[in-house]
C-alpha positions as CSV (number, residue, x, y, z in Angstrom):
1,X,-27.5,80.5,-63.9
2,X,-26.2,83.7,-65.6
3,X,-22.5,83.8,-66.0
4,X,-20.7,87.2,-66.6
5,X,-17.2,87.8,-68.1
6,X,-15.5,90.2,-65.7
7,X,-12.6,92.4,-66.7
8,X,-9.1,91.7,-65.3
9,X,-8.4,93.3,-62.0
10,X,-5.9,96.2,-61.7
11,X,-2.3,95.1,-60.9
12,X,-1.4,95.0,-57.3
13,X,1.6,97.0,-56.2
14,X,4.5,94.7,-55.3
15,X,7.6,95.2,-53.2
16,X,6.2,98.3,-51.4
17,X,7.8,99.4,-48.2
18,X,5.9,98.5,-45.0
19,X,5.7,102.0,-43.8
20,X,4.4,103.3,-47.0
21,X,1.3,105.4,-46.8
22,X,0.1,104.4,-50.2
23,X,-3.1,102.4,-50.2
24,X,-3.0,99.0,-51.9
25,X,-5.3,100.0,-54.6
26,X,-4.1,103.6,-55.1
27,X,-6.1,106.8,-54.6
28,X,-9.9,107.2,-54.9
29,X,-9.6,108.4,-58.4
30,X,-7.5,105.5,-59.4
31,X,-9.9,103.1,-57.8
32,X,-12.8,104.7,-59.8
33,X,-10.9,104.4,-63.0
34,X,-9.9,100.8,-62.3
35,X,-13.5,99.7,-62.1
36,X,-14.6,97.6,-65.0
37,X,-17.1,99.1,-67.4
38,X,-20.6,97.9,-67.5
39,X,-21.3,94.8,-69.6
40,X,-23.1,95.2,-72.9
41,X,-25.9,92.7,-73.8
42,X,-23.6,91.0,-76.1
43,X,-21.1,90.3,-73.4
44,X,-23.8,88.5,-71.3
45,X,-23.7,84.8,-72.0
46,X,-26.6,82.5,-70.8
47,X,-25.9,79.0,-69.7
48,X,-28.3,76.0,-69.9
49,X,-30.7,75.2,-67.0
50,X,-29.0,72.8,-64.6
51,X,-32.4,71.1,-63.6
52,X,-35.3,70.0,-65.8
53,X,-38.6,71.9,-65.7
54,X,-40.7,69.0,-64.2
55,X,-38.4,68.7,-61.3
56,X,-38.6,72.4,-60.6
57,X,-42.4,72.3,-60.8
58,X,-42.3,69.4,-58.4
59,X,-40.2,71.4,-55.9
60,X,-42.6,74.3,-56.2
61,X,-45.6,72.0,-55.5
62,X,-43.9,70.6,-52.5
63,X,-43.2,74.0,-51.2
64,X,-46.8,75.1,-51.7
65,X,-48.0,72.0,-49.8
66,X,-45.6,72.6,-46.9
67,X,-46.9,76.2,-46.6
68,X,-50.5,75.0,-46.7
69,X,-49.7,72.4,-44.0
70,X,-48.1,75.1,-41.8
71,X,-51.1,77.3,-42.3
72,X,-53.7,74.6,-41.6
73,X,-53.7,74.9,-37.8
74,X,-54.2,78.6,-38.1
75,X,-57.2,78.2,-40.5
76,X,-58.6,75.5,-38.2
77,X,-58.2,77.7,-35.2
78,X,-60.0,80.6,-36.9
79,X,-62.8,78.3,-38.2
80,X,-63.1,76.6,-34.7
81,X,-63.3,80.0,-33.1
82,X,-66.2,80.9,-35.4
83,X,-68.0,77.6,-34.7
84,X,-67.4,77.9,-31.0
85,X,-68.6,81.4,-31.0
86,X,-71.8,80.3,-32.6
87,X,-72.2,77.5,-30.1
88,X,-71.5,79.9,-27.3
89,X,-74.2,82.2,-28.6
90,X,-76.7,79.3,-28.7
91,X,-75.7,78.3,-25.1
92,X,-76.1,81.9,-23.9
93,X,-79.6,82.0,-25.4
94,X,-80.8,79.2,-23.0
95,X,-82.9,80.1,-20.0
96,X,-80.8,81.5,-17.1
97,X,-81.8,78.7,-14.7
98,X,-80.9,76.1,-17.3
99,X,-77.5,77.6,-17.8
100,X,-76.8,77.8,-14.1
101,X,-77.8,74.2,-13.6
102,X,-75.6,73.0,-16.4
103,X,-72.6,74.9,-15.2
104,X,-73.1,73.8,-11.6
105,X,-73.3,70.1,-12.4
106,X,-70.6,70.3,-15.0
107,X,-68.1,72.0,-12.7
108,X,-68.9,69.5,-10.0
109,X,-67.5,66.6,-12.0
110,X,-64.8,68.4,-14.0
111,X,-62.4,67.8,-11.1
112,X,-59.2,68.3,-13.0
113,X,-60.4,71.6,-14.4
114,X,-59.8,70.5,-18.0
115,X,-63.2,71.7,-19.3
116,X,-64.1,68.1,-20.5
117,X,-65.8,65.1,-19.0
118,X,-64.7,61.5,-19.5
119,X,-67.2,58.6,-19.7
120,X,-67.7,58.1,-16.0
121,X,-68.0,61.8,-15.3
122,X,-70.5,62.2,-18.0
123,X,-72.7,59.5,-16.5
124,X,-72.5,61.1,-13.1
125,X,-73.3,64.4,-14.6
126,X,-76.5,63.1,-16.3
127,X,-77.6,61.4,-13.0
128,X,-77.1,64.6,-11.0
129,X,-78.9,66.7,-13.7
130,X,-82.0,64.4,-13.3
131,X,-81.7,62.7,-16.7
132,X,-80.2,59.4,-15.6
133,X,-83.3,57.3,-16.4
134,X,-85.2,55.0,-14.1
135,X,-85.1,51.7,-15.9
136,X,-82.7,49.7,-18.2
137,X,-84.9,50.6,-21.2
138,X,-84.5,54.3,-20.6
139,X,-80.8,53.9,-19.8
140,X,-80.3,51.9,-22.9
141,X,-81.7,54.7,-25.1
142,X,-79.5,57.2,-23.2
143,X,-76.4,55.1,-24.0
144,X,-77.5,55.0,-27.7
145,X,-77.6,58.8,-27.8
146,X,-74.3,59.1,-26.1
147,X,-72.7,56.7,-28.5
148,X,-73.9,58.8,-31.4
149,X,-72.6,62.0,-30.0
150,X,-69.2,60.7,-28.7
151,X,-68.6,57.7,-30.9
152,X,-68.2,55.7,-27.7
153,X,-69.3,52.4,-26.4
154,X,-71.6,53.2,-23.5
155,X,-73.8,50.4,-21.9
156,X,-76.5,50.6,-19.2
157,X,-74.0,48.8,-16.9
158,X,-71.9,52.0,-16.9
159,X,-74.6,53.7,-14.9
160,X,-74.1,51.3,-12.1
161,X,-70.3,51.9,-12.3
162,X,-70.9,55.6,-12.2
163,X,-72.8,55.5,-8.9
164,X,-70.2,53.2,-7.2
165,X,-67.2,54.2,-5.3
166,X,-65.1,56.9,-7.0
167,X,-62.4,55.8,-9.3
168,X,-59.3,57.7,-10.3
169,X,-60.1,60.5,-12.7
170,X,-58.0,60.7,-15.9
171,X,-56.8,64.1,-16.8
172,X,-58.3,65.3,-20.1
173,X,-56.0,67.8,-21.9
174,X,-58.0,68.5,-25.0
175,X,-61.1,67.3,-26.9
176,X,-60.6,64.1,-28.9
177,X,-57.3,63.1,-27.4
178,X,-58.6,61.1,-24.4
179,X,-60.9,58.1,-24.5
180,X,-62.3,56.4,-21.5
181,X,-63.9,53.0,-21.9
182,X,-64.6,54.0,-25.4
183,X,-65.8,57.5,-26.2
184,X,-64.5,61.0,-26.7
185,X,-64.4,63.6,-23.9
186,X,-67.4,66.0,-23.8
187,X,-67.1,69.7,-23.2
188,X,-69.7,72.0,-21.6
189,X,-71.2,73.3,-24.8
190,X,-71.6,69.8,-26.2
191,X,-73.2,68.7,-22.9
192,X,-75.6,71.6,-22.8
193,X,-76.6,71.8,-26.5
194,X,-76.5,68.2,-27.6
195,X,-76.5,65.7,-24.7
196,X,-79.1,67.3,-22.5
197,X,-81.8,68.2,-25.1
198,X,-81.6,64.8,-26.9
199,X,-81.7,62.8,-23.6
200,X,-84.6,64.9,-22.3
201,X,-86.6,64.4,-25.5
202,X,-85.9,60.7,-25.4
203,X,-87.1,60.3,-21.8
204,X,-90.3,62.4,-22.4
205,X,-91.2,60.0,-25.3
206,X,-90.5,56.9,-23.3
207,X,-92.5,58.1,-20.3
208,X,-95.5,59.3,-22.2
209,X,-97.5,56.1,-22.3
210,X,-98.6,56.1,-18.7
211,X,-99.3,59.8,-18.9
212,X,-101.5,59.4,-22.0
213,X,-103.6,56.7,-20.2
214,X,-104.1,58.9,-17.2
215,X,-104.9,62.0,-19.3
216,X,-107.7,60.4,-21.2
217,X,-108.9,58.6,-18.1
218,X,-109.5,61.9,-16.4
219,X,-110.7,63.8,-19.5
220,X,-114.1,62.2,-19.4
221,X,-115.8,65.3,-21.0
222,X,-113.4,65.1,-24.0
223,X,-112.4,68.8,-23.7
224,X,-108.7,68.0,-24.2
225,X,-107.8,69.9,-21.0
226,X,-107.5,69.0,-17.3
227,X,-107.9,71.2,-14.3
228,X,-105.2,71.6,-11.6
229,X,-107.0,69.2,-9.3
230,X,-107.1,66.4,-11.9
231,X,-103.4,67.1,-12.8
232,X,-102.5,66.8,-9.1
233,X,-104.2,63.4,-8.9
234,X,-102.3,62.3,-11.9
235,X,-99.1,63.5,-10.3
236,X,-99.9,61.6,-7.1
237,X,-100.6,58.4,-9.1
238,X,-97.3,58.7,-11.0
239,X,-95.4,59.2,-7.7
240,X,-94.4,62.9,-8.4
241,X,-93.8,65.6,-5.9
242,X,-97.1,67.5,-5.8
243,X,-95.6,70.8,-4.5
244,X,-93.1,71.0,-7.4
245,X,-95.9,70.0,-9.8
246,X,-98.2,72.7,-8.6
247,X,-95.6,75.4,-8.7
248,X,-94.7,74.3,-12.3
249,X,-98.4,74.3,-13.3
250,X,-98.9,77.8,-12.0
251,X,-95.6,79.0,-13.5
252,X,-96.8,78.0,-17.0
253,X,-100.1,79.8,-16.3
254,X,-102.2,76.8,-17.4
255,X,-105.0,77.9,-15.2
256,X,-105.6,81.0,-17.3
257,X,-106.2,78.7,-20.3
258,X,-108.8,76.6,-18.5
259,X,-106.4,73.8,-17.7
260,X,-103.5,72.0,-19.4
261,X,-103.7,70.0,-22.6
262,X,-101.8,66.8,-23.2
263,X,-98.6,68.4,-24.6
264,X,-98.5,71.0,-21.7
265,X,-99.1,68.2,-19.1
266,X,-96.3,66.1,-20.7
267,X,-93.8,69.0,-20.4
268,X,-94.9,69.7,-16.8
269,X,-94.5,66.0,-15.8
270,X,-91.1,65.8,-17.5
271,X,-89.9,69.0,-15.8
272,X,-91.3,67.8,-12.4
273,X,-89.5,64.4,-12.7
274,X,-86.3,66.1,-13.7
275,X,-86.5,68.7,-10.9
276,X,-87.4,66.0,-8.3
277,X,-84.4,63.9,-9.2
278,X,-82.1,66.9,-9.4
279,X,-83.3,68.2,-6.0
280,X,-82.7,64.8,-4.5
281,X,-79.1,64.6,-5.8
282,X,-78.5,68.2,-4.8
283,X,-79.6,67.3,-1.3
284,X,-77.3,64.4,-1.2
285,X,-74.3,66.5,-2.3
286,X,-75.3,69.1,0.2
287,X,-75.2,66.5,3.0
288,X,-71.7,65.4,1.8
289,X,-70.4,69.0,1.9
290,X,-72.0,69.9,5.2
291,X,-70.8,66.8,7.1
292,X,-67.3,66.5,5.4
293,X,-67.8,62.9,4.5
294,X,-65.2,61.0,2.5
295,X,-66.2,60.2,-1.1
296,X,-66.0,56.4,-0.5
297,X,-68.3,56.4,2.5
298,X,-70.7,58.8,0.7
299,X,-71.0,56.7,-2.5
300,X,-71.4,53.4,-0.5
301,X,-74.3,54.7,1.4
302,X,-75.8,57.2,-1.0
303,X,-79.1,55.3,-1.5
304,X,-80.1,55.9,2.2
305,X,-78.0,59.0,2.9
306,X,-80.9,61.5,2.9
307,X,-83.1,59.5,5.2
308,X,-80.2,58.8,7.6
309,X,-79.2,62.4,7.6
310,X,-82.8,63.5,8.5
311,X,-82.9,61.1,11.4
312,X,-79.4,62.0,12.6
313,X,-80.0,65.8,12.3
314,X,-83.0,65.7,14.6
315,X,-81.2,63.7,17.2
316,X,-77.8,65.4,17.2
317,X,-76.7,67.3,20.3
318,X,-75.9,70.6,18.7
319,X,-75.1,72.3,15.4
320,X,-71.6,70.9,15.4
321,X,-72.8,67.5,14.2
322,X,-72.1,65.6,17.4
323,X,-74.4,62.8,18.6
324,X,-74.2,61.5,22.2
325,X,-73.3,57.8,22.4
326,X,-76.4,57.0,24.5
327,X,-78.6,58.2,21.6
328,X,-76.9,55.9,19.1
329,X,-79.3,52.9,19.7
330,X,-82.3,55.3,19.3
331,X,-81.0,56.7,16.0
332,X,-80.1,53.3,14.7
333,X,-83.5,52.0,15.5
334,X,-85.1,54.8,13.4
335,X,-82.9,53.7,10.5
336,X,-83.9,50.1,10.9
337,X,-80.4,49.1,11.9
338,X,-80.9,48.4,15.6
339,X,-79.2,45.1,16.6
340,X,-81.7,42.3,16.8
341,X,-79.5,39.6,18.3
342,X,-76.4,39.1,20.4
343,X,-74.1,39.0,17.4
344,X,-75.2,42.4,16.0
345,X,-75.1,43.8,19.5
346,X,-71.5,42.7,19.8
347,X,-70.7,44.6,16.6
348,X,-72.4,47.8,18.0
349,X,-70.6,47.4,21.3
350,X,-67.3,47.1,19.6
351,X,-68.0,50.2,17.5
352,X,-69.0,52.2,20.6
353,X,-65.9,50.9,22.4
354,X,-63.7,52.2,19.6
355,X,-65.3,55.6,19.8
356,X,-64.7,55.8,23.5
357,X,-61.1,54.8,23.2
358,X,-60.5,57.5,20.6
359,X,-62.1,60.2,22.8
360,X,-59.4,59.8,25.5
361,X,-61.9,59.5,28.4
362,X,-63.9,62.6,27.4
363,X,-67.5,62.7,26.5
364,X,-67.7,61.2,23.0
365,X,-69.8,62.7,20.3
366,X,-70.4,60.7,17.1
367,X,-70.1,62.5,13.8
368,X,-72.4,61.6,10.9
369,X,-69.7,59.9,9.0
370,X,-68.9,57.6,12.0
371,X,-72.6,57.0,12.4
372,X,-73.0,55.9,8.7
373,X,-69.9,53.7,9.0
374,X,-71.4,51.9,12.0
375,X,-74.6,51.3,10.1
376,X,-72.6,49.9,7.2
377,X,-70.8,47.5,9.6
378,X,-74.1,46.3,11.1
379,X,-75.6,45.9,7.6
380,X,-72.6,43.9,6.3
381,X,-72.6,41.6,9.3
382,X,-76.4,41.0,9.0
383,X,-76.1,40.3,5.3
384,X,-73.3,37.7,5.8
385,X,-75.2,35.9,8.5
386,X,-78.5,35.7,6.5
387,X,-77.0,34.7,3.3
388,X,-77.3,30.9,3.7
389,X,-80.9,31.2,5.0
390,X,-81.9,33.4,2.1
391,X,-80.2,31.1,-0.4
392,X,-82.0,28.1,0.9
393,X,-85.4,29.9,0.8
394,X,-84.6,31.2,-2.7
395,X,-83.8,27.8,-4.1
396,X,-86.9,26.4,-2.6
397,X,-89.1,28.7,-4.7
398,X,-86.8,28.5,-7.8
399,X,-88.3,25.2,-8.9
400,X,-87.1,25.4,-12.5
401,X,-83.5,26.3,-11.5
402,X,-83.4,29.4,-13.7
403,X,-81.8,31.5,-10.9
404,X,-84.6,34.1,-11.0
405,X,-88.0,34.5,-9.4
406,X,-90.9,36.6,-10.4
407,X,-91.9,39.5,-8.2
408,X,-95.1,37.7,-7.2
409,X,-93.0,34.8,-6.0
410,X,-90.7,37.2,-4.3
411,X,-93.7,38.6,-2.4
412,X,-94.6,35.2,-1.1
413,X,-91.0,34.5,-0.2
414,X,-90.8,37.8,1.7
415,X,-94.0,37.0,3.5
416,X,-92.4,33.8,4.8
417,X,-89.8,36.0,6.5
418,X,-92.5,38.2,7.9
419,X,-91.7,41.1,5.6
420,X,-95.2,41.6,4.0
421,X,-96.6,45.1,3.9
422,X,-99.1,45.8,6.7
423,X,-100.3,49.2,5.6
424,X,-100.7,51.4,2.5
425,X,-97.6,53.3,3.5
426,X,-95.5,50.1,3.7
427,X,-96.9,49.1,0.3
428,X,-95.7,52.3,-1.3
429,X,-92.3,52.0,0.4
430,X,-91.8,48.4,-0.6
431,X,-93.0,49.0,-4.1
432,X,-90.4,51.8,-4.6
433,X,-87.7,49.5,-3.3
434,X,-88.7,46.7,-5.7
435,X,-88.8,49.1,-8.7
436,X,-85.3,50.3,-7.8
437,X,-84.0,46.7,-7.8
438,X,-85.9,45.5,-10.9
439,X,-84.3,48.1,-13.2
440,X,-85.1,46.2,-16.4
441,X,-88.8,45.9,-15.4
442,X,-88.7,42.3,-16.5
443,X,-90.6,41.2,-13.4
444,X,-87.8,38.7,-12.4
445,X,-85.1,39.1,-9.7
446,X,-82.0,37.0,-9.3
447,X,-80.5,36.0,-5.9
448,X,-78.1,38.9,-5.6
449,X,-81.0,41.3,-6.2
450,X,-83.2,39.4,-3.8
451,X,-80.5,39.5,-1.1
452,X,-80.3,43.3,-1.5
453,X,-84.0,43.6,-1.6
454,X,-84.6,41.5,1.5
455,X,-82.1,43.6,3.5
456,X,-83.5,46.9,2.4
457,X,-87.1,45.9,3.0
458,X,-86.3,44.5,6.4
459,X,-84.5,47.8,7.3
460,X,-87.4,49.8,6.0
461,X,-90.0,47.7,7.8
462,X,-88.1,48.1,11.1
463,X,-87.7,51.8,10.4
464,X,-91.4,52.3,9.8
465,X,-92.2,50.4,13.0
466,X,-89.9,52.7,14.9
467,X,-91.7,55.7,13.2
468,X,-95.0,54.3,14.6
469,X,-93.5,54.1,18.0
470,X,-92.3,57.7,17.8
471,X,-95.7,58.7,16.6
472,X,-97.4,57.0,19.5
473,X,-95.0,58.6,21.9
474,X,-95.6,62.1,20.5
475,X,-99.3,61.5,20.5
476,X,-99.1,60.3,24.1
477,X,-97.5,63.6,25.1
478,X,-93.9,62.5,25.4
479,X,-91.2,64.8,24.1
480,X,-88.4,63.7,21.8
481,X,-85.9,63.7,24.7
482,X,-88.1,61.6,26.9
483,X,-88.7,59.1,24.0
484,X,-84.9,58.9,23.5
485,X,-84.4,58.1,27.2
486,X,-87.1,55.4,27.2
487,X,-85.6,53.9,24.0
488,X,-82.1,53.8,25.6
489,X,-83.4,52.1,28.7
490,X,-85.4,49.6,26.8
491,X,-82.5,48.7,24.5
492,X,-80.1,48.4,27.4
493,X,-82.3,45.8,29.1
494,X,-83.3,43.9,26.0
495,X,-80.1,41.8,26.0
496,X,-81.4,39.0,23.8
497,X,-82.7,41.4,21.1
498,X,-86.2,39.9,21.2
499,X,-87.8,43.4,21.3
500,X,-89.6,42.6,24.5
501,X,-89.0,43.1,28.3
502,X,-90.1,40.7,31.0
503,X,-91.7,41.8,34.2
504,X,-88.4,41.8,36.1
505,X,-86.7,43.7,33.3
506,X,-89.5,46.4,33.5
507,X,-88.8,46.7,37.2
508,X,-85.1,47.2,36.4
509,X,-86.2,49.9,33.9
510,X,-88.0,51.8,36.6
511,X,-84.8,51.7,38.7
512,X,-82.8,53.1,35.7
513,X,-85.4,55.9,35.3
514,X,-85.1,56.6,39.0
515,X,-88.8,56.2,39.6
516,X,-90.2,54.7,42.9
517,X,-93.3,52.6,42.2
518,X,-95.0,50.4,44.8
519,X,-95.6,46.7,44.0
520,X,-99.3,47.2,44.0
521,X,-99.2,50.1,41.5
522,X,-96.7,48.3,39.4
523,X,-98.7,45.1,39.1
524,X,-101.9,47.0,38.4
525,X,-100.2,49.0,35.7
526,X,-98.5,46.0,34.1
527,X,-101.7,44.0,33.9
528,X,-103.5,46.9,32.2
529,X,-101.1,47.0,29.3
530,X,-100.3,43.3,29.0
531,X,-103.5,42.4,27.3
532,X,-102.4,39.1,25.9
533,X,-101.1,37.9,29.3
534,X,-97.7,37.0,27.8
535,X,-95.8,38.5,30.7
536,X,-93.7,40.5,28.3
537,X,-94.0,44.1,27.0
538,X,-93.1,45.2,23.5
539,X,-91.8,48.8,23.2
540,X,-95.2,50.3,22.4
541,X,-96.6,48.4,25.4
542,X,-93.8,49.8,27.5
543,X,-94.7,53.3,26.4
544,X,-98.3,52.6,27.4
545,X,-97.1,51.4,30.7
546,X,-95.2,54.6,31.3
547,X,-98.2,56.6,30.1
548,X,-100.5,54.8,32.5
549,X,-98.1,55.5,35.4
550,X,-98.1,59.2,34.4
551,X,-101.7,59.8,33.7
552,X,-103.4,57.4,36.1
553,X,-101.1,56.8,38.9
554,X,-99.3,60.2,38.8
555,X,-95.8,58.7,39.0
556,X,-94.5,60.9,36.2
557,X,-95.7,64.5,37.1
558,X,-94.8,65.9,33.6
559,X,-97.8,67.1,31.7
560,X,-98.5,66.1,28.1
561,X,-96.9,68.5,25.7
562,X,-99.1,70.9,23.7
563,X,-98.6,72.4,20.3
564,X,-97.2,75.9,19.8
565,X,-99.5,78.6,18.3
566,X,-97.2,79.4,15.3
567,X,-96.4,77.0,12.5
568,X,-92.7,78.0,12.4
569,X,-92.4,77.1,16.1
570,X,-93.7,73.6,15.6
571,X,-91.3,70.7,16.2
572,X,-89.9,69.6,12.8
573,X,-90.3,65.9,13.8
574,X,-94.1,66.4,14.1
575,X,-94.2,68.3,10.9
576,X,-92.4,65.5,9.0
577,X,-94.6,62.9,10.5
578,X,-97.7,64.8,9.4
579,X,-96.3,65.3,5.9
580,X,-95.6,61.6,5.5
581,X,-99.4,60.9,5.7
582,X,-99.8,62.6,2.3
583,X,-97.5,60.1,0.6
584,X,-93.8,59.4,0.6
585,X,-91.5,62.1,-0.7
586,X,-88.2,61.2,-2.3
587,X,-86.8,64.7,-1.5
588,X,-85.2,64.9,1.9
589,X,-86.1,68.1,3.7
590,X,-82.5,68.9,4.7
591,X,-83.5,72.3,5.9
592,X,-86.1,73.3,8.4
593,X,-87.5,75.9,5.9
594,X,-88.2,73.1,3.4
595,X,-90.1,71.2,6.0
596,X,-92.2,74.2,6.9
597,X,-92.9,74.9,3.3
598,X,-94.2,71.4,2.6
599,X,-96.2,71.4,5.8
600,X,-97.9,74.7,4.8
601,X,-98.5,73.4,1.3
602,X,-100.4,70.3,2.4
603,X,-102.5,72.1,5.1
604,X,-103.0,75.4,3.1
605,X,-101.3,77.5,5.7
606,X,-98.6,80.2,5.9
607,X,-95.6,80.1,8.4
608,X,-97.1,82.9,10.4
609,X,-100.6,81.4,10.8
610,X,-102.0,80.4,14.1
611,X,-101.9,76.6,14.0
612,X,-104.5,76.0,16.7
613,X,-107.0,78.4,15.3
614,X,-106.6,77.4,11.6
615,X,-106.6,73.6,12.2
616,X,-108.5,73.5,15.5
617,X,-105.9,71.2,17.1
618,X,-104.0,71.7,20.4
619,X,-101.9,68.5,20.7
620,X,-99.7,66.4,18.5
621,X,-102.2,63.5,18.6
622,X,-104.9,65.8,17.2
623,X,-102.6,67.1,14.5
624,X,-101.4,63.7,13.4
625,X,-105.0,62.4,13.4
626,X,-106.0,65.3,11.1
627,X,-103.1,64.7,8.8
628,X,-103.9,61.0,8.6
629,X,-107.5,61.7,7.7
630,X,-106.7,64.3,5.0
631,X,-103.9,62.2,3.6
632,X,-106.1,59.1,3.5
633,X,-108.9,61.0,1.7
634,X,-106.5,62.4,-0.9
635,X,-104.9,59.0,-1.6
636,X,-108.3,57.3,-1.9
637,X,-109.5,59.9,-4.3
638,X,-106.4,59.3,-6.4
639,X,-106.8,55.5,-6.1
640,X,-110.4,55.6,-7.3
641,X,-109.5,57.7,-10.3
642,X,-106.5,55.8,-11.4
643,X,-106.8,52.3,-9.8
644,X,-104.9,50.7,-12.7
645,X,-101.6,52.0,-11.4
646,X,-101.7,49.5,-8.6
647,X,-101.5,52.0,-5.8
648,X,-104.2,50.6,-3.6
649,X,-106.5,47.7,-3.1
650,X,-109.9,49.2,-3.8
651,X,-113.1,47.6,-5.1
652,X,-112.8,44.8,-2.5
653,X,-109.9,43.1,-4.3
654,X,-107.1,42.2,-1.9
655,X,-104.2,42.8,-4.4
656,X,-100.7,42.6,-3.3
657,X,-98.4,45.3,-4.4
658,X,-96.0,42.5,-5.6
659,X,-98.7,41.2,-7.9
660,X,-99.3,44.6,-9.4
661,X,-95.5,45.0,-10.0
662,X,-95.1,41.6,-11.6
663,X,-98.0,42.2,-14.0
664,X,-100.2,39.3,-12.7
665,X,-102.9,41.8,-11.9
666,X,-103.8,43.8,-15.1
667,X,-104.6,47.5,-14.7
668,X,-108.2,48.6,-15.1
669,X,-108.6,51.3,-17.7
């Protein structure tokens, strides 16, 4: 805006020759002399401002705002780094085992490596961490917490979607930019410092009612503390794993303080529940990795994957995971999936034919994934054929047309199908299945839930019956291989799926076993085991028949098997059957070391102890009888102390487990 009056320039030389050496402006001295003199203050003339002052201030304000906007990400980055550093310090201050567990389960579901979990992945992460909740009430509270943290729209139904077949995973680039079905992605620090602690506290509060009743029921002296023995009985009544409970009790050194008070017991129970669920999910993932199963097959069969793997693992041919085709009926029978009619047998035959065609004439070995797929095909076929029959029976009991039945009515309905529990062990197994189906704990089940319930209970009942057959065979001195051969022969001759063999079919079985038996010996042996005179033998009676020929007639010269001297040399099958007498465990012993550890825990042994000297047993029959006696005594002690839980039918009252679950029988406090 300042205008100066400049002096006139020096005249330029004109008409100079082109080859002249004279510079246009003359010499250096001339140029210096031609420069205008400096202006005096009077010669400086100021002009008026071209723009008003307000407009210039406005431009200055806009420039300042633009600079602030450009600097805002930098300030936010610095501030975020400070906050993240503080959160990282808090996370690093957690116990080492807690940090390792959080990182392991987070990395498992962060499949795209973004460092964030979407809605479905967060649900799966909580389930695998052991904080998924066991009822709709608990899951509803978990969803409320997640909605507060992520501003999402979680519902309990999302948990069912999370355990279904895997869906496509959306890539998460940064926090706050991706939403699933409502909700912001969660990073590892948020999961470990906000989600896990709040969900854990919520579950402890929701599950404290039953624990408080048990605590004051056992604290008869009013000391406010319980001994380890009383705490173990409470753990058994609540369905907790006693080995994990005892190790946690000793780790917290409650015995040094003359027992555990209520707050300590509440923390121990919460930790035990969380660790039990986490160990179960870890075992399931370990099976998936070890067998190389596809994700869809794994998720579709996850509810039974641990039990099926335990059965398959003990029957497989070698460490490569192969199962001979002749052993398939035996293994399916242990899972409760053995075909029971010609239709299901046709499904199994078609599956085995497909396996043989794929093997190109070589000896076919079945992998675990193929075995699970065959089981799914049999289950699907069975469910479809029974649907009309189950619907008719369900509508017959649904007199008000509400579409739902109480659990007591379900118990009567299942009894009509011959699925009522016949032992305490079956009561416990059936009760756990019903609890899993009745998530909202309302005591009512609709038809879809009933259809699933009936199928699972039927499978479990048939599986338990097969376990009794195996137990009888081992007690009778048969080896696992001999039992498998006998089961294969029995199934091959039971063409109608009735579970029985006629006298002529038993003769054909002797031919398949390549045993020569005279007619006199055969008739005498057959009459000795056919006590009802029906002319047919069930599988256990068939085993008795073979045992009679071996021990009395001397047809089978093999001697009854005896137990080894060392615990670590004992057959894992026998150890597992002995452990089951102390109550069902939800954790699958996927490793032989886990089975040995649990066996030693229940019998107070070490792996190097002499089994025969410590327990005074020499055969499998004596060991299983001892385990049954000790397990029954422990369960009865727990039942007498906490009969209100509905675990048993003491005091002369014949209470159905379905009545206890439905609330028709009130607990005794």
